[in-house]
PDBQT receptor file of N, H, CA, C and O in Angstrom, charges set to zero:
ATOM      1  N   MET A   1     -57.205 -28.607  12.526  1.00  0.00    +0.000 N 
ATOM      2  CA  MET A   1     -57.616 -30.027  12.420  1.00  0.00    +0.000 C 
ATOM      3  C   MET A   1     -56.804 -30.846  13.318  1.00  0.00    +0.000 C 
ATOM      4  O   MET A   1     -55.593 -30.649  13.414  1.00  0.00    +0.000 OA
ATOM      5  N   ALA A   2     -57.431 -31.788  14.003  1.00  0.00    +0.000 N 
ATOM      6  H   ALA A   2     -58.415 -31.948  13.925  1.00  0.00    +0.000 HD
ATOM      7  CA  ALA A   2     -56.587 -32.683  14.868  1.00  0.00    +0.000 C 
ATOM      8  C   ALA A   2     -55.751 -33.673  14.123  1.00  0.00    +0.000 C 
ATOM      9  O   ALA A   2     -56.077 -34.058  13.000  1.00  0.00    +0.000 OA
ATOM     10  N   ASN A   3     -54.700 -34.078  14.724  1.00  0.00    +0.000 N 
ATOM     11  H   ASN A   3     -54.435 -33.765  15.636  1.00  0.00    +0.000 HD
ATOM     12  CA  ASN A   3     -53.861 -35.187  14.160  1.00  0.00    +0.000 C 
ATOM     13  C   ASN A   3     -53.894 -36.354  14.997  1.00  0.00    +0.000 C 
ATOM     14  O   ASN A   3     -54.357 -36.297  16.136  1.00  0.00    +0.000 OA
ATOM     15  N   LEU A   4     -53.418 -37.432  14.488  1.00  0.00    +0.000 N 
ATOM     16  H   LEU A   4     -53.042 -37.478  13.563  1.00  0.00    +0.000 HD
ATOM     17  CA  LEU A   4     -53.376 -38.800  15.206  1.00  0.00    +0.000 C 
ATOM     18  C   LEU A   4     -51.930 -39.255  14.995  1.00  0.00    +0.000 C 
ATOM     19  O   LEU A   4     -51.368 -39.194  13.901  1.00  0.00    +0.000 OA
ATOM     20  N   LYS A   5     -51.343 -39.735  16.163  1.00  0.00    +0.000 N 
ATOM     21  H   LYS A   5     -51.799 -39.785  17.052  1.00  0.00    +0.000 HD
ATOM     22  CA  LYS A   5     -50.170 -40.310  16.118  1.00  0.00    +0.000 C 
ATOM     23  C   LYS A   5     -50.316 -41.802  16.024  1.00  0.00    +0.000 C 
ATOM     24  O   LYS A   5     -50.913 -42.427  16.901  1.00  0.00    +0.000 OA
ATOM     25  N   ILE A   6     -49.771 -42.395  14.953  1.00  0.00    +0.000 N 
ATOM     26  H   ILE A   6     -49.286 -41.887  14.240  1.00  0.00    +0.000 HD
ATOM     27  CA  ILE A   6     -49.831 -43.736  14.618  1.00  0.00    +0.000 C 
ATOM     28  C   ILE A   6     -48.434 -44.535  14.684  1.00  0.00    +0.000 C 
ATOM     29  O   ILE A   6     -47.490 -44.202  13.968  1.00  0.00    +0.000 OA
ATOM     30  N   THR A   7     -48.369 -45.496  15.493  1.00  0.00    +0.000 N 
ATOM     31  H   THR A   7     -49.136 -45.767  16.076  1.00  0.00    +0.000 HD
ATOM     32  CA  THR A   7     -47.110 -46.192  15.791  1.00  0.00    +0.000 C 
ATOM     33  C   THR A   7     -47.278 -47.655  15.212  1.00  0.00    +0.000 C 
ATOM     34  O   THR A   7     -48.346 -48.242  15.388  1.00  0.00    +0.000 OA
ATOM     35  N   LEU A   8     -46.360 -48.181  14.606  1.00  0.00    +0.000 N 
ATOM     36  H   LEU A   8     -45.493 -47.705  14.463  1.00  0.00    +0.000 HD
ATOM     37  CA  LEU A   8     -46.390 -49.628  14.141  1.00  0.00    +0.000 C 
ATOM     38  C   LEU A   8     -45.820 -50.500  15.180  1.00  0.00    +0.000 C 
ATOM     39  O   LEU A   8     -44.615 -50.412  15.411  1.00  0.00    +0.000 OA
ATOM     40  N   VAL A   9     -46.579 -51.361  15.855  1.00  0.00    +0.000 N 
ATOM     41  H   VAL A   9     -47.559 -51.433  15.667  1.00  0.00    +0.000 HD
ATOM     42  CA  VAL A   9     -46.253 -52.062  16.986  1.00  0.00    +0.000 C 
ATOM     43  C   VAL A   9     -46.075 -53.520  16.766  1.00  0.00    +0.000 C 
ATOM     44  O   VAL A   9     -45.526 -54.227  17.610  1.00  0.00    +0.000 OA
ATOM     45  N   LYS A  10     -46.549 -53.992  15.604  1.00  0.00    +0.000 N 
ATOM     46  H   LYS A  10     -46.995 -53.418  14.918  1.00  0.00    +0.000 HD
ATOM     47  CA  LYS A  10     -46.400 -55.396  15.280  1.00  0.00    +0.000 C 
ATOM     48  C   LYS A  10     -45.948 -55.500  13.850  1.00  0.00    +0.000 C 
ATOM     49  O   LYS A  10     -46.370 -54.723  12.994  1.00  0.00    +0.000 OA
ATOM     50  N   SER A  11     -45.088 -56.461  13.592  1.00  0.00    +0.000 N 
ATOM     51  H   SER A  11     -44.746 -57.092  14.288  1.00  0.00    +0.000 HD
ATOM     52  CA  SER A  11     -44.516 -56.639  12.175  1.00  0.00    +0.000 C 
ATOM     53  C   SER A  11     -45.468 -57.064  11.116  1.00  0.00    +0.000 C 
ATOM     54  O   SER A  11     -46.367 -57.854  11.404  1.00  0.00    +0.000 OA
ATOM     55  N   THR A  12     -45.336 -56.599   9.917  1.00  0.00    +0.000 N 
ATOM     56  H   THR A  12     -44.606 -55.957   9.683  1.00  0.00    +0.000 HD
ATOM     57  CA  THR A  12     -46.139 -57.038   8.859  1.00  0.00    +0.000 C 
ATOM     58  C   THR A  12     -45.693 -58.246   8.177  1.00  0.00    +0.000 C 
ATOM     59  O   THR A  12     -46.300 -58.611   7.170  1.00  0.00    +0.000 OA
ATOM     60  N   ILE A  13     -44.656 -58.931   8.636  1.00  0.00    +0.000 N 
ATOM     61  H   ILE A  13     -44.162 -58.634   9.454  1.00  0.00    +0.000 HD
ATOM     62  CA  ILE A  13     -44.351 -60.207   8.030  1.00  0.00    +0.000 C 
ATOM     63  C   ILE A  13     -45.375 -61.206   8.346  1.00  0.00    +0.000 C 
ATOM     64  O   ILE A  13     -45.748 -61.431   9.498  1.00  0.00    +0.000 OA
ATOM     65  N   GLY A  14     -45.839 -61.825   7.265  1.00  0.00    +0.000 N 
ATOM     66  H   GLY A  14     -45.536 -61.643   6.330  1.00  0.00    +0.000 HD
ATOM     67  CA  GLY A  14     -46.977 -62.782   7.560  1.00  0.00    +0.000 C 
ATOM     68  C   GLY A  14     -48.330 -62.167   7.398  1.00  0.00    +0.000 C 
ATOM     69  O   GLY A  14     -49.349 -62.859   7.383  1.00  0.00    +0.000 OA
ATOM     70  N   ALA A  15     -48.340 -60.830   7.274  1.00  0.00    +0.000 N 
ATOM     71  H   ALA A  15     -47.513 -60.268   7.286  1.00  0.00    +0.000 HD
ATOM     72  CA  ALA A  15     -49.710 -60.200   7.167  1.00  0.00    +0.000 C 
ATOM     73  C   ALA A  15     -50.335 -60.334   5.731  1.00  0.00    +0.000 C 
ATOM     74  O   ALA A  15     -49.654 -60.713   4.778  1.00  0.00    +0.000 OA
ATOM     75  N   VAL A  16     -51.565 -60.030   5.631  1.00  0.00    +0.000 N 
ATOM     76  H   VAL A  16     -52.119 -59.722   6.405  1.00  0.00    +0.000 HD
ATOM     77  CA  VAL A  16     -52.251 -60.135   4.444  1.00  0.00    +0.000 C 
ATOM     78  C   VAL A  16     -51.681 -58.988   3.456  1.00  0.00    +0.000 C 
ATOM     79  O   VAL A  16     -51.695 -57.835   3.885  1.00  0.00    +0.000 OA
ATOM     80  N   PRO A  17     -51.234 -59.211   2.299  1.00  0.00    +0.000 N 
ATOM     81  CA  PRO A  17     -50.704 -58.249   1.439  1.00  0.00    +0.000 C 
ATOM     82  C   PRO A  17     -51.359 -56.994   1.374  1.00  0.00    +0.000 C 
ATOM     83  O   PRO A  17     -50.674 -55.972   1.337  1.00  0.00    +0.000 OA
ATOM     84  N   LYS A  18     -52.740 -56.932   1.352  1.00  0.00    +0.000 N 
ATOM     85  H   LYS A  18     -53.296 -57.763   1.381  1.00  0.00    +0.000 HD
ATOM     86  CA  LYS A  18     -53.494 -55.698   1.393  1.00  0.00    +0.000 C 
ATOM     87  C   LYS A  18     -53.153 -54.831   2.634  1.00  0.00    +0.000 C 
ATOM     88  O   LYS A  18     -53.076 -53.604   2.557  1.00  0.00    +0.000 OA
ATOM     89  N   HIS A  19     -52.941 -55.560   3.844  1.00  0.00    +0.000 N 
ATOM     90  H   HIS A  19     -53.003 -56.557   3.908  1.00  0.00    +0.000 HD
ATOM     91  CA  HIS A  19     -52.640 -54.858   5.073  1.00  0.00    +0.000 C 
ATOM     92  C   HIS A  19     -51.202 -54.372   5.023  1.00  0.00    +0.000 C 
ATOM     93  O   HIS A  19     -50.895 -53.370   5.669  1.00  0.00    +0.000 OA
ATOM     94  N   LYS A  20     -50.379 -54.964   4.357  1.00  0.00    +0.000 N 
ATOM     95  H   LYS A  20     -50.628 -55.778   3.831  1.00  0.00    +0.000 HD
ATOM     96  CA  LYS A  20     -48.939 -54.465   4.178  1.00  0.00    +0.000 C 
ATOM     97  C   LYS A  20     -48.839 -53.191   3.406  1.00  0.00    +0.000 C 
ATOM     98  O   LYS A  20     -48.018 -52.307   3.649  1.00  0.00    +0.000 OA
ATOM     99  N   LYS A  21     -49.763 -53.161   2.428  1.00  0.00    +0.000 N 
ATOM    100  H   LYS A  21     -50.430 -53.880   2.231  1.00  0.00    +0.000 HD
ATOM    101  CA  LYS A  21     -49.732 -52.016   1.622  1.00  0.00    +0.000 C 
ATOM    102  C   LYS A  21     -50.450 -50.834   2.302  1.00  0.00    +0.000 C 
ATOM    103  O   LYS A  21     -50.104 -49.675   2.068  1.00  0.00    +0.000 OA
ATOM    104  N   THR A  22     -51.358 -51.110   3.066  1.00  0.00    +0.000 N 
ATOM    105  H   THR A  22     -51.639 -52.050   3.256  1.00  0.00    +0.000 HD
ATOM    106  CA  THR A  22     -52.117 -50.080   3.826  1.00  0.00    +0.000 C 
ATOM    107  C   THR A  22     -51.051 -49.457   4.865  1.00  0.00    +0.000 C 
ATOM    108  O   THR A  22     -50.988 -48.247   5.085  1.00  0.00    +0.000 OA
ATOM    109  N   VAL A  23     -50.332 -50.288   5.397  1.00  0.00    +0.000 N 
ATOM    110  H   VAL A  23     -50.383 -51.270   5.218  1.00  0.00    +0.000 HD
ATOM    111  CA  VAL A  23     -49.341 -49.827   6.549  1.00  0.00    +0.000 C 
ATOM    112  C   VAL A  23     -48.301 -48.979   5.778  1.00  0.00    +0.000 C 
ATOM    113  O   VAL A  23     -47.947 -47.902   6.258  1.00  0.00    +0.000 OA
ATOM    114  N   GLN A  24     -47.820 -49.399   4.658  1.00  0.00    +0.000 N 
ATOM    115  H   GLN A  24     -48.108 -50.274   4.268  1.00  0.00    +0.000 HD
ATOM    116  CA  GLN A  24     -46.909 -48.649   3.831  1.00  0.00    +0.000 C 
ATOM    117  C   GLN A  24     -47.481 -47.329   3.365  1.00  0.00    +0.000 C 
ATOM    118  O   GLN A  24     -46.775 -46.321   3.389  1.00  0.00    +0.000 OA
ATOM    119  N   ALA A  25     -48.726 -47.298   2.942  1.00  0.00    +0.000 N 
ATOM    120  H   ALA A  25     -49.299 -48.117   2.923  1.00  0.00    +0.000 HD
ATOM    121  CA  ALA A  25     -49.319 -46.097   2.571  1.00  0.00    +0.000 C 
ATOM    122  C   ALA A  25     -49.464 -45.121   3.613  1.00  0.00    +0.000 C 
ATOM    123  O   ALA A  25     -49.464 -43.931   3.301  1.00  0.00    +0.000 OA
ATOM    124  N   MET A  26     -49.592 -45.483   4.851  1.00  0.00    +0.000 N 
ATOM    125  H   MET A  26     -49.592 -46.450   5.105  1.00  0.00    +0.000 HD
ATOM    126  CA  MET A  26     -49.641 -44.558   6.105  1.00  0.00    +0.000 C 
ATOM    127  C   MET A  26     -48.188 -44.057   6.336  1.00  0.00    +0.000 C 
ATOM    128  O   MET A  26     -48.051 -43.167   7.175  1.00  0.00    +0.000 OA
ATOM    129  N   GLY A  27     -47.152 -44.497   5.729  1.00  0.00    +0.000 N 
ATOM    130  H   GLY A  27     -47.264 -45.220   5.047  1.00  0.00    +0.000 HD
ATOM    131  CA  GLY A  27     -45.809 -43.886   5.909  1.00  0.00    +0.000 C 
ATOM    132  C   GLY A  27     -45.017 -44.732   6.906  1.00  0.00    +0.000 C 
ATOM    133  O   GLY A  27     -43.877 -44.417   7.247  1.00  0.00    +0.000 OA
ATOM    134  N   LEU A  28     -45.647 -45.808   7.360  1.00  0.00    +0.000 N 
ATOM    135  H   LEU A  28     -46.573 -46.064   7.083  1.00  0.00    +0.000 HD
ATOM    136  CA  LEU A  28     -44.848 -46.670   8.327  1.00  0.00    +0.000 C 
ATOM    137  C   LEU A  28     -43.909 -47.687   7.704  1.00  0.00    +0.000 C 
ATOM    138  O   LEU A  28     -44.390 -48.554   6.974  1.00  0.00    +0.000 OA
ATOM    139  N   ARG A  29     -42.687 -47.648   7.924  1.00  0.00    +0.000 N 
ATOM    140  H   ARG A  29     -42.296 -46.944   8.518  1.00  0.00    +0.000 HD
ATOM    141  CA  ARG A  29     -41.715 -48.609   7.396  1.00  0.00    +0.000 C 
ATOM    142  C   ARG A  29     -41.043 -49.612   8.317  1.00  0.00    +0.000 C 
ATOM    143  O   ARG A  29     -40.789 -50.769   7.981  1.00  0.00    +0.000 OA
ATOM    144  N   LYS A  30     -40.777 -49.085   9.494  1.00  0.00    +0.000 N 
ATOM    145  H   LYS A  30     -40.983 -48.146   9.766  1.00  0.00    +0.000 HD
ATOM    146  CA  LYS A  30     -40.150 -49.944  10.459  1.00  0.00    +0.000 C 
ATOM    147  C   LYS A  30     -40.913 -50.054  11.863  1.00  0.00    +0.000 C 
ATOM    148  O   LYS A  30     -41.656 -49.167  12.284  1.00  0.00    +0.000 OA
ATOM    149  N   LEU A  31     -40.677 -51.077  12.439  1.00  0.00    +0.000 N 
ATOM    150  H   LEU A  31     -40.074 -51.798  12.097  1.00  0.00    +0.000 HD
ATOM    151  CA  LEU A  31     -41.401 -51.215  13.823  1.00  0.00    +0.000 C 
ATOM    152  C   LEU A  31     -41.023 -49.953  14.754  1.00  0.00    +0.000 C 
ATOM    153  O   LEU A  31     -39.944 -49.369  14.656  1.00  0.00    +0.000 OA
ATOM    154  N   ASN A  32     -42.025 -49.601  15.661  1.00  0.00    +0.000 N 
ATOM    155  H   ASN A  32     -42.902 -50.075  15.741  1.00  0.00    +0.000 HD
ATOM    156  CA  ASN A  32     -41.899 -48.649  16.535  1.00  0.00    +0.000 C 
ATOM    157  C   ASN A  32     -41.789 -47.202  15.997  1.00  0.00    +0.000 C 
ATOM    158  O   ASN A  32     -41.575 -46.257  16.757  1.00  0.00    +0.000 OA
ATOM    159  N   LYS A  33     -41.937 -47.066  14.709  1.00  0.00    +0.000 N 
ATOM    160  H   LYS A  33     -42.110 -47.833  14.092  1.00  0.00    +0.000 HD
ATOM    161  CA  LYS A  33     -41.827 -45.754  14.035  1.00  0.00    +0.000 C 
ATOM    162  C   LYS A  33     -43.118 -45.119  14.171  1.00  0.00    +0.000 C 
ATOM    163  O   LYS A  33     -44.114 -45.842  14.142  1.00  0.00    +0.000 OA
ATOM    164  N   THR A  34     -43.253 -43.774  14.326  1.00  0.00    +0.000 N 
ATOM    165  H   THR A  34     -42.444 -43.187  14.350  1.00  0.00    +0.000 HD
ATOM    166  CA  THR A  34     -44.526 -43.035  14.466  1.00  0.00    +0.000 C 
ATOM    167  C   THR A  34     -44.640 -42.044  13.460  1.00  0.00    +0.000 C 
ATOM    168  O   THR A  34     -43.678 -41.372  13.087  1.00  0.00    +0.000 OA
ATOM    169  N   VAL A  35     -45.886 -41.924  12.972  1.00  0.00    +0.000 N 
ATOM    170  H   VAL A  35     -46.667 -42.469  13.275  1.00  0.00    +0.000 HD
ATOM    171  CA  VAL A  35     -46.185 -40.863  11.947  1.00  0.00    +0.000 C 
ATOM    172  C   VAL A  35     -47.324 -40.086  12.535  1.00  0.00    +0.000 C 
ATOM    173  O   VAL A  35     -47.998 -40.597  13.429  1.00  0.00    +0.000 OA
ATOM    174  N   GLU A  36     -47.588 -38.851  12.074  1.00  0.00    +0.000 N 
ATOM    175  H   GLU A  36     -47.041 -38.435  11.347  1.00  0.00    +0.000 HD
ATOM    176  CA  GLU A  36     -48.716 -38.001  12.321  1.00  0.00    +0.000 C 
ATOM    177  C   GLU A  36     -49.512 -37.809  11.093  1.00  0.00    +0.000 C 
ATOM    178  O   GLU A  36     -49.000 -37.291  10.100  1.00  0.00    +0.000 OA
ATOM    179  N   LEU A  37     -50.713 -38.194  11.113  1.00  0.00    +0.000 N 
ATOM    180  H   LEU A  37     -51.128 -38.615  11.920  1.00  0.00    +0.000 HD
ATOM    181  CA  LEU A  37     -51.680 -38.109  10.045  1.00  0.00    +0.000 C 
ATOM    182  C   LEU A  37     -52.905 -37.342  10.535  1.00  0.00    +0.000 C 
ATOM    183  O   LEU A  37     -53.238 -37.389  11.719  1.00  0.00    +0.000 OA
ATOM    184  N   PRO A  38     -53.585 -36.624   9.611  1.00  0.00    +0.000 N 
ATOM    185  CA  PRO A  38     -54.833 -35.909   9.899  1.00  0.00    +0.000 C 
ATOM    186  C   PRO A  38     -55.894 -36.909  10.305  1.00  0.00    +0.000 C 
ATOM    187  O   PRO A  38     -55.963 -38.044   9.833  1.00  0.00    +0.000 OA
ATOM    188  N   ASP A  39     -56.687 -36.426  11.181  1.00  0.00    +0.000 N 
ATOM    189  H   ASP A  39     -56.630 -35.504  11.564  1.00  0.00    +0.000 HD
ATOM    190  CA  ASP A  39     -57.836 -37.187  11.803  1.00  0.00    +0.000 C 
ATOM    191  C   ASP A  39     -58.999 -37.009  10.836  1.00  0.00    +0.000 C 
ATOM    192  O   ASP A  39     -59.788 -36.082  11.018  1.00  0.00    +0.000 OA
ATOM    193  N   ASN A  40     -59.145 -37.860   9.808  1.00  0.00    +0.000 N 
ATOM    194  H   ASN A  40     -58.504 -38.614   9.661  1.00  0.00    +0.000 HD
ATOM    195  CA  ASN A  40     -60.189 -37.740   8.878  1.00  0.00    +0.000 C 
ATOM    196  C   ASN A  40     -60.811 -39.171   8.555  1.00  0.00    +0.000 C 
ATOM    197  O   ASN A  40     -60.348 -40.159   9.124  1.00  0.00    +0.000 OA
ATOM    198  N   ALA A  41     -61.710 -39.269   7.772  1.00  0.00    +0.000 N 
ATOM    199  H   ALA A  41     -62.086 -38.466   7.310  1.00  0.00    +0.000 HD
ATOM    200  CA  ALA A  41     -62.471 -40.536   7.478  1.00  0.00    +0.000 C 
ATOM    201  C   ALA A  41     -61.536 -41.521   6.814  1.00  0.00    +0.000 C 
ATOM    202  O   ALA A  41     -61.572 -42.727   7.060  1.00  0.00    +0.000 OA
ATOM    203  N   ALA A  42     -60.699 -40.960   5.965  1.00  0.00    +0.000 N 
ATOM    204  H   ALA A  42     -60.670 -39.981   5.765  1.00  0.00    +0.000 HD
ATOM    205  CA  ALA A  42     -59.769 -41.935   5.171  1.00  0.00    +0.000 C 
ATOM    206  C   ALA A  42     -58.765 -42.469   6.107  1.00  0.00    +0.000 C 
ATOM    207  O   ALA A  42     -58.530 -43.677   6.101  1.00  0.00    +0.000 OA
ATOM    208  N   THR A  43     -58.166 -41.691   6.894  1.00  0.00    +0.000 N 
ATOM    209  H   THR A  43     -58.356 -40.710   6.899  1.00  0.00    +0.000 HD
ATOM    210  CA  THR A  43     -57.205 -42.203   7.834  1.00  0.00    +0.000 C 
ATOM    211  C   THR A  43     -57.794 -43.180   8.840  1.00  0.00    +0.000 C 
ATOM    212  O   THR A  43     -57.193 -44.214   9.134  1.00  0.00    +0.000 OA
ATOM    213  N   ARG A  44     -58.986 -42.850   9.375  1.00  0.00    +0.000 N 
ATOM    214  H   ARG A  44     -59.475 -42.011   9.136  1.00  0.00    +0.000 HD
ATOM    215  CA  ARG A  44     -59.743 -43.669  10.282  1.00  0.00    +0.000 C 
ATOM    216  C   ARG A  44     -59.985 -45.107   9.592  1.00  0.00    +0.000 C 
ATOM    217  O   ARG A  44     -59.798 -46.122  10.262  1.00  0.00    +0.000 OA
ATOM    218  N   GLY A  45     -60.346 -45.175   8.430  1.00  0.00    +0.000 N 
ATOM    219  H   GLY A  45     -60.498 -44.350   7.886  1.00  0.00    +0.000 HD
ATOM    220  CA  GLY A  45     -60.605 -46.390   7.671  1.00  0.00    +0.000 C 
ATOM    221  C   GLY A  45     -59.339 -47.200   7.608  1.00  0.00    +0.000 C 
ATOM    222  O   GLY A  45     -59.372 -48.406   7.854  1.00  0.00    +0.000 OA
ATOM    223  N   MET A  46     -58.201 -46.565   7.281  1.00  0.00    +0.000 N 
ATOM    224  H   MET A  46     -58.175 -45.585   7.082  1.00  0.00    +0.000 HD
ATOM    225  CA  MET A  46     -56.966 -47.337   7.110  1.00  0.00    +0.000 C 
ATOM    226  C   MET A  46     -56.512 -47.881   8.477  1.00  0.00    +0.000 C 
ATOM    227  O   MET A  46     -55.998 -48.997   8.552  1.00  0.00    +0.000 OA
ATOM    228  N   ILE A  47     -56.705 -47.069   9.601  1.00  0.00    +0.000 N 
ATOM    229  H   ILE A  47     -57.122 -46.163   9.540  1.00  0.00    +0.000 HD
ATOM    230  CA  ILE A  47     -56.354 -47.500  10.976  1.00  0.00    +0.000 C 
ATOM    231  C   ILE A  47     -57.249 -48.747  11.297  1.00  0.00    +0.000 C 
ATOM    232  O   ILE A  47     -56.763 -49.729  11.858  1.00  0.00    +0.000 OA
ATOM    233  N   ASN A  48     -58.629 -48.682  10.911  1.00  0.00    +0.000 N 
ATOM    234  H   ASN A  48     -59.024 -47.884  10.455  1.00  0.00    +0.000 HD
ATOM    235  CA  ASN A  48     -59.512 -49.709  11.302  1.00  0.00    +0.000 C 
ATOM    236  C   ASN A  48     -59.121 -50.976  10.566  1.00  0.00    +0.000 C 
ATOM    237  O   ASN A  48     -59.293 -52.064  11.115  1.00  0.00    +0.000 OA
ATOM    238  N   GLN A  49     -58.633 -50.893   9.416  1.00  0.00    +0.000 N 
ATOM    239  H   GLN A  49     -58.494 -50.009   8.969  1.00  0.00    +0.000 HD
ATOM    240  CA  GLN A  49     -58.152 -52.112   8.518  1.00  0.00    +0.000 C 
ATOM    241  C   GLN A  49     -56.998 -52.704   9.282  1.00  0.00    +0.000 C 
ATOM    242  O   GLN A  49     -57.011 -53.932   9.375  1.00  0.00    +0.000 OA
ATOM    243  N   VAL A  50     -55.998 -52.052   9.849  1.00  0.00    +0.000 N 
ATOM    244  H   VAL A  50     -55.988 -51.055   9.774  1.00  0.00    +0.000 HD
ATOM    245  CA  VAL A  50     -54.791 -52.666  10.478  1.00  0.00    +0.000 C 
ATOM    246  C   VAL A  50     -54.804 -52.440  11.930  1.00  0.00    +0.000 C 
ATOM    247  O   VAL A  50     -53.719 -52.358  12.506  1.00  0.00    +0.000 OA
ATOM    248  N   ARG A  51     -55.877 -52.333  12.577  1.00  0.00    +0.000 N 
ATOM    249  H   ARG A  51     -56.758 -52.400  12.109  1.00  0.00    +0.000 HD
ATOM    250  CA  ARG A  51     -55.815 -52.004  14.052  1.00  0.00    +0.000 C 
ATOM    251  C   ARG A  51     -55.063 -52.969  14.901  1.00  0.00    +0.000 C 
ATOM    252  O   ARG A  51     -54.634 -52.648  16.009  1.00  0.00    +0.000 OA
ATOM    253  N   HIS A  52     -54.899 -54.177  14.370  1.00  0.00    +0.000 N 
ATOM    254  H   HIS A  52     -55.247 -54.438  13.470  1.00  0.00    +0.000 HD
ATOM    255  CA  HIS A  52     -54.034 -55.179  15.172  1.00  0.00    +0.000 C 
ATOM    256  C   HIS A  52     -52.610 -55.010  14.978  1.00  0.00    +0.000 C 
ATOM    257  O   HIS A  52     -51.831 -55.746  15.584  1.00  0.00    +0.000 OA
ATOM    258  N   LEU A  53     -52.206 -54.132  14.210  1.00  0.00    +0.000 N 
ATOM    259  H   LEU A  53     -52.838 -53.534  13.717  1.00  0.00    +0.000 HD
ATOM    260  CA  LEU A  53     -50.794 -53.828  13.840  1.00  0.00    +0.000 C 
ATOM    261  C   LEU A  53     -50.217 -52.477  14.426  1.00  0.00    +0.000 C 
ATOM    262  O   LEU A  53     -49.018 -52.276  14.619  1.00  0.00    +0.000 OA
ATOM    263  N   VAL A  54     -51.180 -51.627  14.669  1.00  0.00    +0.000 N 
ATOM    264  H   VAL A  54     -52.155 -51.790  14.512  1.00  0.00    +0.000 HD
ATOM    265  CA  VAL A  54     -50.816 -50.328  15.137  1.00  0.00    +0.000 C 
ATOM    266  C   VAL A  54     -51.387 -49.863  16.482  1.00  0.00    +0.000 C 
ATOM    267  O   VAL A  54     -52.327 -50.409  17.060  1.00  0.00    +0.000 OA
ATOM    268  N   LYS A  55     -50.684 -48.751  16.925  1.00  0.00    +0.000 N 
ATOM    269  H   LYS A  55     -49.921 -48.308  16.455  1.00  0.00    +0.000 HD
ATOM    270  CA  LYS A  55     -51.214 -48.165  18.131  1.00  0.00    +0.000 C 
ATOM    271  C   LYS A  55     -51.618 -46.697  17.775  1.00  0.00    +0.000 C 
ATOM    272  O   LYS A  55     -50.908 -46.053  17.003  1.00  0.00    +0.000 OA
ATOM    273  N   VAL A  56     -52.671 -46.194  18.287  1.00  0.00    +0.000 N 
ATOM    274  H   VAL A  56     -53.248 -46.717  18.914  1.00  0.00    +0.000 HD
ATOM    275  CA  VAL A  56     -53.098 -44.793  17.768  1.00  0.00    +0.000 C 
ATOM    276  C   VAL A  56     -53.358 -43.938  18.980  1.00  0.00    +0.000 C 
ATOM    277  O   VAL A  56     -54.055 -44.380  19.893  1.00  0.00    +0.000 OA
ATOM    278  N   GLU A  57     -52.830 -42.738  19.030  1.00  0.00    +0.000 N 
ATOM    279  H   GLU A  57     -52.264 -42.379  18.288  1.00  0.00    +0.000 HD
ATOM    280  CA  GLU A  57     -52.905 -41.716  20.070  1.00  0.00    +0.000 C 
ATOM    281  C   GLU A  57     -53.352 -40.486  19.488  1.00  0.00    +0.000 C 
ATOM    282  O   GLU A  57     -52.948 -40.160  18.372  1.00  0.00    +0.000 OA
ATOM    283  N   GLU A  58     -54.229 -39.701  20.207  1.00  0.00    +0.000 N 
ATOM    284  H   GLU A  58     -54.557 -39.966  21.114  1.00  0.00    +0.000 HD
ATOM    285  CA  GLU A  58     -54.718 -38.439  19.821  1.00  0.00    +0.000 C 
ATOM    286  C   GLU A  58     -53.349 -37.366  19.950  1.00  0.00    +0.000 C 
ATOM    287  O   GLU A  58     -52.640 -37.396  20.956  1.00  0.00    +0.000 OA
ATOM    288  N   ALA A  59     -53.132 -36.615  19.036  1.00  0.00    +0.000 N 
ATOM    289  H   ALA A  59     -53.708 -36.591  18.218  1.00  0.00    +0.000 HD
ATOM    290  CA  ALA A  59     -52.014 -35.742  19.132  1.00  0.00    +0.000 C 
ATOM    291  C   ALA A  59     -52.560 -34.241  19.207  1.00  0.00    +0.000 C 
ATOM    292  O   ALA A  59     -51.770 -33.301  19.296  1.00  0.00    +0.000 OA
TER     293      ALA A  59
């Protein structure tokens, strides 16, 4: 199964609380940190919700 590299590129300070929790649930704690998550519908939904805060690459 393919993976996605997700990097937090914008701070969650001032973001909607739901978006902050979504970023935390993806495992992103600090700016410019990257996590690899499986490419599935749940992950894509989380990325879509916070697309203005993250950068996504195919891994």
